[in-house]
C-alpha positions as a printed NumPy array, in Angstrom:
array([[ 97.752, 133.542, 171.82 ],
       [100.349, 133.155, 169.397],
       [100.386, 129.157, 169.774],
       [ 96.735, 129.381, 169.407],
       [ 96.725, 131.174, 165.958],
       [ 99.75 , 128.95 , 165.049],
       [ 97.414, 126.234, 165.975],
       [ 94.44 , 127.458, 163.803],
       [ 96.717, 127.928, 160.801],
       [ 98.441, 124.72 , 160.916],
       [ 95.05 , 122.8  , 161.408],
       [ 93.279, 125.103, 158.634],
       [ 96.402, 124.114, 156.249],
       [ 96.109, 120.517, 156.741],
       [ 92.657, 120.386, 155.431],
       [ 93.976, 119.877, 151.957],
       [ 91.863, 123.099, 149.953],
       [ 93.384, 123.979, 146.644],
       [ 93.433, 127.305, 147.334],
       [ 95.281, 127.255, 150.646],
       [ 98.178, 125.353, 148.453],
       [ 98.122, 128.374, 145.771],
       [ 98.127, 130.534, 148.918],
       [101.246, 128.869, 150.255],
       [103.085, 128.898, 147.015],
       [102.854, 132.724, 146.192],
       [104.07 , 133.096, 149.666],
       [107.261, 130.838, 148.508],
       [107.705, 132.7  , 145.498],
       [107.344, 135.903, 146.705],
       [110.314, 134.792, 149.407],
       [112.039, 133.395, 147.028],
       [112.351, 136.056, 144.835],
       [114.034, 137.805, 147.446],
       [116.619, 135.248, 148.126],
       [117.528, 135.566, 144.728],
       [118.389, 139.16 , 144.947],
       [120.081, 138.394, 147.837],
       [121.869, 135.612, 146.396],
       [122.86 , 138.082, 143.219],
       [124.083, 140.616, 145.194],
       [125.817, 137.773, 147.734],
       [128.037, 137.047, 144.505],
       [128.566, 140.131, 143.1  ],
       [129.584, 141.45 , 146.647],
       [132.523, 138.323, 146.492],
       [133.404, 139.242, 143.215],
       [134.052, 143.185, 144.249],
       [136.086, 141.822, 146.788],
       [138.218, 139.215, 144.365],
       [139.136, 141.569, 141.354],
       [137.824, 145.183, 142.448],
       [135.385, 145.02 , 139.466],
       [132.547, 143.537, 137.766],
       [133.661, 142.532, 134.84 ],
       [135.963, 139.765, 135.016],
       [137.351, 140.176, 131.367],
       [138.064, 143.543, 131.972],
       [140.008, 143.163, 135.315],
       [141.689, 140.078, 135.192],
       [144.12 , 141.163, 132.131],
       [145.44 , 143.723, 134.603],
       [145.729, 141.704, 137.827],
       [149.423, 139.92 , 138.992],
       [149.596, 136.729, 137.5  ],
       [149.99 , 135.162, 140.793],
       [146.548, 136.527, 142.187],
       [144.928, 134.568, 139.215],
       [146.498, 131.787, 140.413],
       [145.862, 132.387, 144.138],
       [142.438, 133.678, 143.937],
       [140.11 , 130.356, 143.25 ],
       [142.229, 128.517, 145.599],
       [141.515, 130.937, 148.436],
       [137.758, 130.206, 147.455],
       [138.424, 127.048, 147.889],
       [139.644, 126.934, 151.665],
       [136.325, 129.269, 152.162],
       [134.183, 126.793, 150.963],
       [135.951, 123.546, 152.025],
       [134.519, 123.708, 156.25 ],
       [130.763, 124.612, 154.58 ],
       [130.557, 121.625, 152.405],
       [132.515, 119.532, 154.495],
       [131.399, 120.284, 158.27 ],
       [128.625, 122.564, 158.142],
       [126.075, 121.06 , 154.886],
       [127.631, 118.61 , 153.306],
       [124.338, 119.071, 151.02 ],
       [125.954, 122.08 , 149.358],
       [128.791, 120.055, 147.75 ],
       [128.314, 120.154, 144.202],
       [126.104, 121.276, 141.785],
       [122.753, 120.634, 144.391],
       [119.976, 119.634, 142.149],
       [120.376, 115.884, 142.818],
       [119.827, 116.41 , 146.143],
       [116.866, 117.944, 145.824],
       [115.249, 115.351, 143.663],
       [116.807, 112.873, 145.993],
       [114.75 , 114.747, 148.729],
       [111.445, 114.579, 147.025],
       [111.573, 111.008, 145.682],
       [113.003, 109.45 , 149.263],
       [112.177, 111.789, 151.997],
       [108.798, 113.723, 151.605],
       [110.627, 116.606, 150.506],
       [112.078, 117.349, 153.564],
       [115.489, 119.705, 153.72 ],
       [117.364, 121.174, 156.149],
       [116.859, 124.904, 156.275],
       [120.596, 125.127, 156.717],
       [121.326, 124.305, 153.505],
       [120.133, 127.346, 152.114],
       [122.47 , 129.598, 153.791],
       [124.944, 127.444, 152.994],
       [124.506, 126.559, 149.383],
       [124.335, 130.308, 148.999],
       [127.684, 131.281, 150.59 ],
       [129.884, 128.335, 149.434],
       [128.338, 128.952, 145.691],
       [128.8  , 132.55 , 146.809],
       [132.685, 132.33 , 147.273],
       [133.035, 129.601, 144.424],
       [131.62 , 131.618, 141.804],
       [132.558, 135.22 , 142.973],
       [136.623, 134.228, 143.243],
       [136.948, 132.337, 140.04 ],
       [135.432, 128.846, 140.44 ],
       [134.121, 127.536, 136.64 ],
       [130.   , 126.922, 138.111],
       [126.79 , 128.313, 137.325],
       [124.47 , 129.994, 139.442],
       [121.097, 127.7  , 138.95 ],
       [122.342, 124.805, 140.73 ],
       [122.399, 127.348, 144.225],
       [119.29 , 129.46 , 143.375],
       [117.135, 125.86 , 142.876],
       [118.692, 124.581, 146.322],
       [118.014, 127.559, 147.925],
       [115.078, 128.057, 146.418],
       [114.072, 124.452, 147.731],
       [115.341, 124.718, 150.934],
       [113.269, 127.194, 151.5  ],
       [110.382, 125.836, 150.349],
       [110.605, 122.64 , 152.127],
       [111.625, 124.442, 155.723],
       [107.798, 126.663, 154.93 ],
       [106.044, 123.149, 154.676],
       [107.899, 122.063, 157.793],
       [107.191, 124.73 , 159.794],
       [103.407, 124.977, 159.09 ],
       [103.654, 121.068, 159.632],
       [102.21 , 119.925, 156.089],
       [101.732, 116.702, 154.338],
       [104.437, 115.127, 152.583],
       [102.874, 115.601, 149.115],
       [102.027, 119.399, 149.758],
       [105.675, 119.855, 150.824],
       [107.099, 118.251, 147.536],
       [104.691, 120.824, 145.975],
       [106.214, 123.668, 147.741],
       [109.862, 122.036, 147.155],
       [108.925, 122.617, 143.294],
       [107.606, 126.024, 143.331],
       [111.242, 127.352, 145.344],
       [113.022, 125.758, 142.418],
       [110.797, 126.733, 140.042],
       [110.881, 130.56 , 141.854],
       [114.744, 130.288, 141.992],
       [115.674, 129.403, 138.203],
       [112.597, 132.056, 137.077],
       [114.138, 134.792, 139.631],
       [117.929, 134.282, 138.468],
       [117.423, 134.308, 134.537],
       [114.259, 136.105, 134.215],
       [112.488, 133.266, 132.988],
       [109.627, 132.073, 134.574],
       [107.88 , 129.83 , 131.996],
       [111.599, 127.642, 131.833],
       [111.806, 128.052, 135.976],
       [108.054, 126.358, 136.203],
       [108.76 , 123.601, 133.441],
       [112.299, 122.63 , 134.861],
       [110.432, 121.708, 138.183],
       [107.935, 119.959, 136.532],
       [109.883, 117.972, 134.152],
       [112.601, 117.673, 136.222],
       [112.176, 118.23 , 140.1  ],
       [108.709, 116.472, 140.356],
       [108.143, 114.575, 137.057],
       [104.573, 115.786, 137.568],
       [102.33 , 117.873, 135.313],
       [ 99.179, 117.65 , 136.871],
       [ 97.086, 120.659, 137.369],
       [ 96.963, 120.534, 141.03 ],
       [100.381, 121.   , 140.932],
       [101.012, 122.699, 137.953],
       [ 99.355, 125.912, 139.248],
       [101.094, 126.57 , 142.472],
       [104.307, 126.298, 140.646],
       [103.654, 128.569, 137.977],
       [102.585, 131.467, 140.007],
       [105.795, 130.834, 142.251],
       [107.615, 131.095, 139.377],
       [105.521, 134.391, 138.283],
       [106.082, 135.87 , 141.348],
       [109.57 , 135.17 , 142.367],
       [110.306, 136.713, 138.928],
       [108.176, 139.889, 139.3  ],
       [110.231, 140.275, 142.657],
       [113.514, 139.65 , 140.391],
       [112.386, 142.105, 137.758],
       [111.787, 144.847, 140.12 ],
       [115.476, 145.033, 141.445],
       [117.139, 143.83 , 138.957],
       [115.373, 145.025, 135.418],
       [113.365, 142.936, 132.648],
       [116.202, 142.482, 130.202],
       [117.033, 139.468, 128.685],
       [120.391, 137.517, 130.098],
       [121.737, 137.517, 126.354],
       [121.195, 140.868, 124.191],
       [122.018, 138.93 , 120.623],
       [120.823, 140.057, 116.989],
       [118.107, 138.989, 115.6  ],
       [118.151, 135.308, 113.728],
       [116.162, 133.535, 111.278],
       [116.121, 130.03 , 109.262],
       [117.542, 131.275, 106.508],
       [116.23 , 128.475, 103.969],
       [114.569, 125.128, 104.712],
       [117.75 , 123.261, 103.625],
       [119.345, 124.426, 107.464],
       [116.457, 122.015, 108.947],
       [118.996, 118.637, 108.761],
       [121.993, 120.799, 109.674],
       [119.969, 121.639, 113.362],
       [119.452, 118.024, 113.377],
       [122.948, 117.219, 113.128],
       [123.707, 120.077, 115.29 ],
       [121.419, 118.454, 118.016],
       [123.276, 114.839, 118.029],
       [126.589, 116.612, 117.981],
       [125.331, 118.48 , 120.694],
       [124.09 , 115.565, 122.75 ],
       [127.715, 113.715, 122.462],
       [128.924, 117.014, 124.074],
       [126.411, 116.664, 126.787],
       [127.82 , 112.858, 127.494],
       [131.379, 114.23 , 127.214],
       [130.773, 116.774, 129.951],
       [128.873, 114.038, 131.73 ],
       [131.578, 111.428, 131.767],
       [134.155, 113.954, 132.489],
       [132.48 , 115.806, 135.486],
       [131.932, 112.308, 137.35 ],
       [135.659, 110.861, 136.574],
       [136.713, 114.284, 138.076],
       [135.005, 113.424, 141.075],
       [136.271, 110.144, 141.576],
       [139.925, 110.83 , 140.465],
       [139.736, 113.388, 143.755],
       [137.757, 111.262, 145.803],
       [140.431, 108.221, 145.439],
       [143.366, 110.835, 145.612],
       [145.412, 110.695, 148.822],
       [144.576, 113.91 , 149.431],
       [142.57 , 114.87 , 152.513],
       [139.147, 116.547, 151.906],
       [139.428, 119.645, 153.278],
       [142.425, 119.894, 151.044],
       [140.566, 119.001, 147.77 ],
       [138.592, 122.011, 147.026],
       [142.357, 124.282, 147.782],
       [143.967, 122.064, 145.213],
       [141.249, 122.278, 142.326],
       [141.103, 126.195, 142.814],
       [144.844, 126.43 , 142.139],
       [144.13 , 124.467, 138.868],
       [141.639, 126.612, 137.823],
       [143.846, 129.554, 139.054],
       [146.672, 128.107, 136.422],
       [143.748, 128.075, 133.784],
       [142.916, 131.485, 134.25 ],
       [146.591, 132.48 , 133.474],
       [145.845, 131.475, 129.599],
       [141.962, 131.273, 129.113],
       [140.064, 134.437, 131.251],
       [137.039, 133.327, 129.67 ],
       [136.53 , 130.51 , 132.02 ],
       [135.992, 132.487, 135.454],
       [133.118, 131.996, 137.094],
       [129.512, 131.786, 135.244],
       [131.429, 132.587, 132.009],
       [128.208, 134.582, 130.85 ],
       [130.433, 137.888, 129.785],
       [132.635, 135.469, 127.306],
       [129.38 , 133.789, 126.024],
       [127.893, 136.973, 125.151],
       [131.382, 138.108, 123.124],
       [131.268, 134.972, 121.131],
       [127.659, 135.539, 120.182],
       [128.724, 139.041, 118.86 ],
       [132.234, 138.687, 117.625],
       [133.491, 136.238, 115.155],
       [136.021, 133.936, 116.884],
       [138.882, 131.868, 114.92 ],
       [138.245, 128.014, 115.179],
       [141.435, 127.632, 116.677],
       [140.098, 129.391, 119.666],
       [136.855, 127.827, 119.863],
       [138.648, 124.489, 120.127],
       [141.071, 125.764, 123.09 ],
       [138.3  , 127.166, 124.762],
       [136.092, 124.087, 125.112],
       [138.672, 121.738, 126.156],
       [139.979, 124.594, 129.346],
       [135.905, 125.563, 130.017],
       [135.567, 121.435, 130.269],
       [138.563, 121.106, 132.403],
       [137.623, 123.851, 134.704],
       [134.406, 123.12 , 135.371],
       [134.841, 119.594, 136.338],
       [137.832, 120.263, 138.405],
       [135.488, 122.923, 140.454],
       [132.879, 120.804, 141.189],
       [134.94 , 117.573, 140.992],
       [137.019, 119.121, 143.917],
       [134.028, 119.591, 146.176],
       [133.27 , 123.41 , 145.559],
       [129.607, 124.31 , 145.128],
       [127.802, 125.448, 141.851],
       [125.828, 124.437, 138.836],
       [126.105, 122.923, 135.511],
       [123.825, 125.068, 133.758],
       [125.846, 127.967, 132.876],
       [129.101, 125.692, 131.913],
       [126.322, 123.501, 129.615],
       [125.287, 126.751, 127.996],
       [129.494, 127.942, 127.263],
       [130.082, 124.451, 126.069],
       [126.902, 124.425, 123.814],
       [128.698, 128.158, 122.72 ],
       [131.709, 127.142, 121.48 ],
       [130.676, 123.823, 119.701],
       [127.544, 125.108, 118.188],
       [129.652, 128.188, 117.157],
       [132.09 , 125.678, 115.584],
       [129.92 , 123.616, 113.978],
       [128.532, 126.91 , 112.481],
       [131.874, 127.825, 110.869],
       [131.978, 124.897, 109.276],
       [128.827, 124.371, 107.928],
       [128.434, 128.235, 106.695],
       [132.009, 127.869, 104.856],
       [130.619, 124.588, 103.116],
       [127.093, 125.884, 102.438],
       [127.529, 130.023, 102.771],
       [124.417, 130.75 , 100.734],
       [121.92 , 128.537, 102.907],
       [122.909, 129.053, 106.518],
       [123.015, 131.765, 108.781],
       [125.455, 132.909, 110.542],
       [127.909, 130.503, 113.121],
       [126.838, 132.688, 115.947],
       [122.848, 131.327, 115.281],
       [124.47 , 127.783, 115.572],
       [126.097, 129.092, 118.707],
       [123.219, 130.402, 120.286],
       [121.05 , 127.252, 119.959],
       [123.979, 124.911, 120.562],
       [123.518, 126.386, 123.963],
       [120.12 , 124.64 , 124.215],
       [121.168, 121.609, 122.878],
       [124.12 , 120.802, 125.442],
       [121.674, 121.976, 128.565],
       [118.918, 119.621, 126.695],
       [121.63 , 116.876, 126.444],
       [123.065, 117.185, 130.099],
       [119.448, 117.538, 131.973],
       [117.159, 115.218, 129.475],
       [114.819, 117.89 , 129.832],
       [114.252, 119.288, 126.117],
       [111.435, 121.362, 127.359],
       [113.42 , 123.371, 129.972],
       [116.163, 123.612, 127.306],
       [114.123, 125.287, 124.702],
       [112.349, 127.371, 126.519],
       [115.184, 128.81 , 128.646],
       [116.889, 129.614, 125.227],
       [113.891, 131.333, 124.297],
       [113.544, 133.427, 127.762],
       [117.168, 134.098, 128.371],
       [117.61 , 135.157, 124.355],
       [114.48 , 137.038, 123.896],
       [114.468, 135.262, 120.349],
       [111.41 , 133.349, 119.559],
       [112.332, 133.651, 115.556],
       [114.662, 130.979, 115.576],
       [112.043, 128.693, 117.59 ],
       [111.829, 125.807, 114.996],
       [115.667, 124.977, 114.789],
       [115.739, 125.036, 119.027],
       [113.052, 122.498, 119.122],
       [114.453, 120.594, 116.378],
       [118.505, 120.792, 117.957],
       [116.911, 120.331, 121.709],
       [114.915, 117.088, 121.02 ],
       [117.28 , 115.119, 119.259],
       [119.869, 116.098, 121.629],
       [118.152, 114.621, 123.934],
       [117.67 , 111.719, 122.317],
       [121.557, 111.521, 121.286],
       [122.329, 111.914, 124.988],
       [119.962, 109.14 , 126.283],
       [120.947, 106.794, 123.428],
       [124.31 , 107.218, 124.577],
       [124.058, 107.346, 128.098],
       [120.631, 106.547, 130.163],
       [121.588, 108.86 , 132.743],
       [121.12 , 112.776, 133.019],
       [123.937, 114.919, 134.804],
       [121.319, 114.976, 137.569],
       [120.221, 110.921, 138.155],
       [123.914, 109.656, 137.425],
       [124.659, 111.079, 140.605],
       [122.164, 109.243, 142.334],
       [122.595, 106.09 , 140.49 ],
       [125.927, 106.058, 141.848],
       [124.262, 106.291, 145.659],
       [121.91 , 103.122, 144.127],
       [118.748, 105.199, 144.103],
       [116.934, 104.899, 140.859],
       [113.981, 107.636, 140.308],
       [112.894, 105.654, 137.325],
       [111.63 , 102.632, 139.375],
       [108.911, 104.293, 140.748],
       [107.159, 105.452, 144.304],
       [107.55 , 101.764, 145.695],
       [110.771, 100.47 , 144.564],
       [112.414, 103.601, 145.887],
       [110.129, 103.331, 149.513],
       [112.252,  99.759, 149.453],
       [115.42 , 101.072, 148.421],
       [115.547, 103.444, 151.191],
       [115.416, 101.3  , 153.991],
       [117.733,  98.287, 155.174],
       [117.486,  94.791, 156.226],
       [119.293,  96.17 , 159.497],
       [115.788,  98.351, 160.361],
       [113.595,  95.216, 159.675],
       [115.765,  92.189, 161.035],
       [114.558,  90.022, 164.262],
       [117.68 ,  89.701, 166.698],
       [118.708,  87.141, 168.463],
       [118.686,  84.654, 165.954],
       [117.101,  81.099, 167.037],
       [120.292,  79.005, 166.443],
       [121.657,  75.888, 167.803],
       [124.94 ,  74.374, 168.382],
       [125.909,  71.862, 165.613],
       [126.573,  69.541, 168.282],
       [123.23 ,  69.857, 170.422],
       [121.899,  66.282, 170.49 ],
       [118.987,  64.863, 168.536],
       [116.533,  64.846, 171.356],
       [117.161,  68.85 , 172.159],
       [117.   ,  69.9  , 168.303],
       [113.42 ,  67.826, 167.935],
       [112.304,  69.586, 171.705],
       [113.4  ,  73.138, 170.725],
       [111.779,  73.173, 167.226],
       [108.927,  71.184, 167.838],
       [107.968,  73.861, 170.676],
       [109.014,  77.077, 168.909],
       [107.395,  79.381, 166.725],
       [110.21 ,  80.136, 164.642],
       [110.265,  78.509, 161.285],
       [113.992,  77.835, 161.047],
       [116.474,  76.83 , 163.326],
       [119.905,  77.678, 162.052],
       [122.761,  75.843, 163.026],
       [126.195,  77.479, 164.249],
       [129.631,  76.559, 165.015],
       [131.366,  78.194, 168.061],
       [131.66 ,  81.786, 167.336],
       [127.76 ,  81.522, 165.857],
       [129.403,  80.767, 162.714],
       [126.476,  80.004, 160.221],
       [126.574,  76.33 , 159.209],
       [123.618,  74.927, 158.502],
       [119.452,  75.221, 158.882],
       [116.954,  72.917, 160.046],
       [113.193,  73.347, 159.23 ],
       [110.492,  71.305, 161.286],
       [110.109,  69.527, 157.744],
       [113.765,  68.292, 158.128],
       [113.081,  66.415, 161.347],
       [110.19 ,  64.691, 160.461],
       [111.917,  61.996, 158.261],
       [114.176,  61.268, 161.578],
       [111.337,  61.285, 163.876],
       [110.053,  57.669, 162.874],
       [113.198,  55.978, 163.345],
       [113.992,  54.776, 166.885],
       [117.524,  54.742, 168.691],
       [118.799,  58.03 , 167.281],
       [119.663,  59.836, 170.393],
       [123.438,  60.011, 171.076],
       [124.041,  58.842, 167.108],
       [122.675,  62.151, 165.326],
       [123.4  ,  65.842, 165.989],
       [122.33 ,  69.099, 164.829],
       [124.854,  69.279, 162.236],
       [123.739,  65.959, 160.376],
       [120.115,  67.129, 160.117],
       [120.858,  70.584, 159.01 ],
       [121.16 ,  71.302, 155.118],
       [123.64 ,  74.102, 153.232],
       [122.274,  77.549, 153.53 ],
       [123.099,  79.078, 150.021],
       [121.573,  82.321, 150.715],
       [121.824,  85.164, 153.566],
       [120.387,  88.388, 153.812],
       [123.094,  91.495, 154.677],
       [122.499,  94.23 , 157.298],
       [123.232,  96.533, 155.315],
       [121.596,  95.549, 151.797],
       [118.225,  97.687, 150.584],
       [115.094,  96.014, 151.33 ],
       [114.897,  96.047, 147.181],
       [117.754,  93.666, 147.021],
       [116.425,  91.635, 150.181],
       [113.03 ,  91.009, 148.114],
       [114.76 ,  89.816, 145.414],
       [116.253,  87.149, 147.379],
       [113.207,  86.201, 148.369],
       [111.679,  86.028, 145.037],
       [114.92 ,  84.079, 144.122],
       [114.774,  81.385, 146.056],
       [111.366,  80.871, 147.442],
       [112.079,  80.77 , 151.068],
       [110.386,  82.987, 153.626],
       [112.872,  83.556, 156.141],
       [116.199,  84.428, 155.56 ],
       [119.659,  84.291, 158.657],
       [121.593,  87.888, 158.254],
       [124.662,  88.36 , 158.601],
       [127.242,  91.681, 158.56 ],
       [128.118,  91.192, 154.91 ],
       [129.335,  88.848, 152.076],
       [132.837,  88.098, 153.832],
       [130.411,  87.306, 157.255],
       [129.24 ,  83.916, 158.723],
       [128.465,  85.085, 162.017],
       [124.733,  84.953, 162.136],
       [123.056,  88.438, 163.728],
       [119.408,  87.863, 162.795],
       [116.737,  86.764, 160.685],
       [114.384,  88.73 , 158.177],
       [111.507,  87.62 , 156.959],
       [109.225,  88.139, 153.916],
       [106.499,  89.459, 155.895],
       [108.503,  91.702, 157.352],
       [109.455,  93.303, 154.074],
       [106.192,  93.555, 153.179],
       [105.093,  95.014, 156.276],
       [107.344,  97.906, 155.646],
       [106.219,  97.871, 152.29 ],
       [102.233,  98.396, 152.748],
       [103.192, 100.745, 156.123],
       [105.582, 103.467, 153.775],
       [103.195, 103.509, 150.905],
       [100.764, 105.054, 152.969],
       [103.063, 107.127, 155.445],
       [104.27 , 108.579, 152.613],
       [101.283, 110.082, 151.486],
       [ 98.975, 110.266, 155.03 ],
       [101.243, 110.455, 158.037],
       [102.127, 114.067, 157.625],
       [ 98.53 , 115.086, 157.651],
       [ 97.469, 113.833, 160.867],
       [ 96.756, 116.246, 163.557],
       [ 98.856, 116.717, 166.762],
       [ 97.828, 114.031, 169.227],
       [ 97.212, 116.532, 171.769],
       [ 94.655, 118.811, 169.932],
       [ 91.448, 118.591, 171.758],
       [ 89.95 , 116.615, 168.935],
       [ 88.946, 112.934, 167.855],
       [ 92.315, 112.348, 166.594],
       [ 91.107, 110.953, 163.586],
       [ 91.586, 111.823, 159.751],
       [ 89.348, 110.085, 156.657],
       [ 91.158, 108.448, 154.056],
       [ 90.663, 107.368, 151.01 ],
       [ 88.207, 103.677, 150.518],
       [ 86.401, 103.772, 153.859],
       [ 89.611, 104.189, 155.562],
       [ 91.118, 106.156, 158.543],
       [ 94.409, 107.087, 160.205],
       [ 93.852, 107.524, 163.978],
       [ 96.487, 108.467, 167.219],
       [ 95.771, 105.989, 169.716],
       [ 97.683, 105.703, 172.843],
       [ 98.581, 102.438, 173.548],
       [ 96.296, 100.766, 175.452],
       [ 96.752,  99.287, 178.926],
       [ 96.234,  95.916, 178.21 ],
       [ 99.267,  96.58 , 174.738],
       [101.892,  97.785, 177.011],
       [105.128,  95.898, 177.666],
       [103.543,  93.919, 174.324],
       [105.709,  93.701, 171.168],
       [103.778,  94.594, 167.622],
       [104.684,  91.185, 166.719],
       [102.975,  89.721, 169.91 ],
       [ 99.948,  92.005, 169.352],
       [ 99.762,  91.236, 165.379],
       [ 97.205,  93.528, 164.699],
       [ 97.316,  93.388, 160.999],
       [ 96.066,  89.829, 161.026],
       [ 93.851,  90.483, 164.289],
       [ 92.265,  93.363, 162.769],
       [ 93.16 ,  94.674, 159.157],
       [ 95.208,  97.757, 160.852],
       [ 98.405,  98.46 , 160.286],
       [101.013, 100.291, 162.554],
       [102.322, 103.383, 160.797],
       [104.352, 105.049, 163.319],
       [104.889, 105.024, 167.034],
       [104.436, 108.86 , 168.439],
       [106.199, 110.242, 171.273],
       [105.625, 113.977, 172.537],
       [108.191, 116.045, 172.94 ],
       [109.265, 119.241, 174.362],
       [109.42 , 120.942, 170.743],
       [106.541, 119.046, 169.576],
       [106.467, 115.47 , 168.479],
       [108.739, 112.696, 166.669],
       [107.645, 109.677, 164.848],
       [110.212, 106.475, 164.625],
       [109.989, 103.244, 162.641],
       [107.828, 100.799, 164.881],
       [109.944,  98.038, 165.503],
       [108.478,  94.824, 165.821],
       [110.541,  93.155, 168.884],
       [110.543,  96.479, 170.82 ],
       [107.834,  96.634, 173.346],
       [105.578,  99.519, 173.815],
       [105.896, 101.865, 176.562],
       [103.153, 103.935, 178.709],
       [103.982, 107.169, 177.063],
       [104.01 , 106.026, 173.205],
       [101.078, 107.023, 170.745],
       [100.242, 104.123, 167.916],
       [ 99.378, 105.977, 164.155],
       [ 97.107, 103.442, 162.983],
       [ 95.886, 103.132, 159.269],
       [ 92.645, 100.354, 159.019],
       [ 88.683, 100.054, 157.906],
       [ 86.8  , 102.614, 160.656],
       [ 85.02 ,  99.74 , 161.661],
       [ 87.977,  97.625, 162.559],
       [ 89.464, 100.916, 164.079],
       [ 86.17 , 100.969, 166.67 ],
       [ 86.717,  97.083, 167.016],
       [ 90.03 ,  97.212, 168.466],
       [ 89.061, 100.549, 170.536],
       [ 85.81 ,  98.055, 172.042],
       [ 88.36 ,  95.2  , 172.434],
       [ 91.091,  97.027, 174.363],
       [ 88.397,  98.74 , 176.609],
       [ 86.93 ,  95.24 , 177.216],
       [ 90.333,  93.971, 178.515],
       [ 91.33 ,  96.407, 181.161],
       [ 90.961,  95.138, 184.703],
       [ 87.528,  95.838, 186.351],
       [ 87.962,  99.423, 188.09 ],
       [ 90.436, 100.914, 185.507]])
């Protein structure tokens, strides 16, 4: 009975109705609201155990010095097995992992990430690690949204939307900022403001906030005095503030990844890095308790109490060092709160200067400190709309919205001018992932040459006699033969065109061998390079086939890759990214087809008898029928799994072909496959 209801529900959800997507988004919002409350309580539980109270600035001065030093290190010891063994995605600030899942993996995230990130971040922050809460809640919410979609077997596009709903709900519930949460998901996670995406994310954000407010109350994160624009002569000063905060953002980005590199290339074993990083942060706590955890309590004091400029410089440097050490060593947390802190102290410092020079036309330094908060967030994330809305909701202060807009916009422009990547996209760029290249280029970067190359390569010993070379080349469908020395070391290439010049000359057998006919090979593909890089080589050389070696230092021929192979992957994956997740279960009692745009159909076709033990390369369905093989599906005990089709892998009896093509060609394929059956079958 339960399985029948589950099938009915999944079939209903796969119809693509917008109302159902909104209903699912509401469910994700409610779920993430509860998860945000649970994370809030877990964080405060860890902090009470670590400090014996909820106010770090009040409790830390009363603790023994050695406990301040050891406490973050203990947290690092607890976090290490989580981020290095259980879920590596929980390491660092987490948002880039969500962006990569949306861009490359159809929104697929492991369910365990939500629990691992919650536990690792609560321990890191609760024991004094200098990180923020937004990274954890974004990753927790996104993982829950992704898991929700995977359980219901939704299409990749809908799973991506639910991931955005989870991220929006996490931000909204944690910071009591529903508008900023929605725009963060749209601006940063999805990069899509379309109406079908906008509505579910806004509703998820609103419902998550409602759940959070019902439990935690409706107070803004910072209660600040009422500030106004004192004089329109302040506008240029806020513009300068924005540009300076953009510079601060770039310094923060550079320092964070420099710290990661230092720990990564250090001789320290991975498990010990978070402990060493914790000891360093503990040493900083001895002289500046303000760097403990998220720093919200310290920021609130800085916004209300006058602070000497020397102290502001001191806190800026120590908070920067503490945050980079915490995250660089592999601990878990976000970068929003540290960005806010750096903005408070840097903005306050600038405010003291302009108020000293122009006391009659400027607001108090605290006003500049508050605007600096949003400006640094805008510069680090390259998301000015989110920063503007978040500052408005965090402070509940609309009266200085014009200075906020000016500062956040110019901070983003300055940061982009000085550094092309945000604090999120730089992490992806260092992995070779670029979100600015578009979906198609991203698809090609997500596969390697090893995924599509043919083995073994057509090779000839460079001592092969002339007549044997002619017989092999003329009798083979391969366009090129590669000459190799002993050990399969590549020495040259022979094509049909190359041997034509020798065919009109007689008496060459015994005089000419393969090496005499071969041309040098100037370009080779490597197994582990992306298809994007390989396609670039095809374009530069105007060749349609390349030999494949292990890497740039190897000359042993392992296989060949053709330009056609790359283009087939491109075509197949662009279709598969959008439509594969909408396929019905092939065991279902229906036609097994699903309508696509432009008169196309996707069909789940059990391998016909004439196709068994043949390869896709032999069948050549694209040329014969204009049909693309998206995947090969196998039924398992837990449902089914899809694998990437390999051109030289024989098809088996229990395989199911996932095909995409014109409806008429699908019908013709089925008819001809049936006609090819032996009589009586």
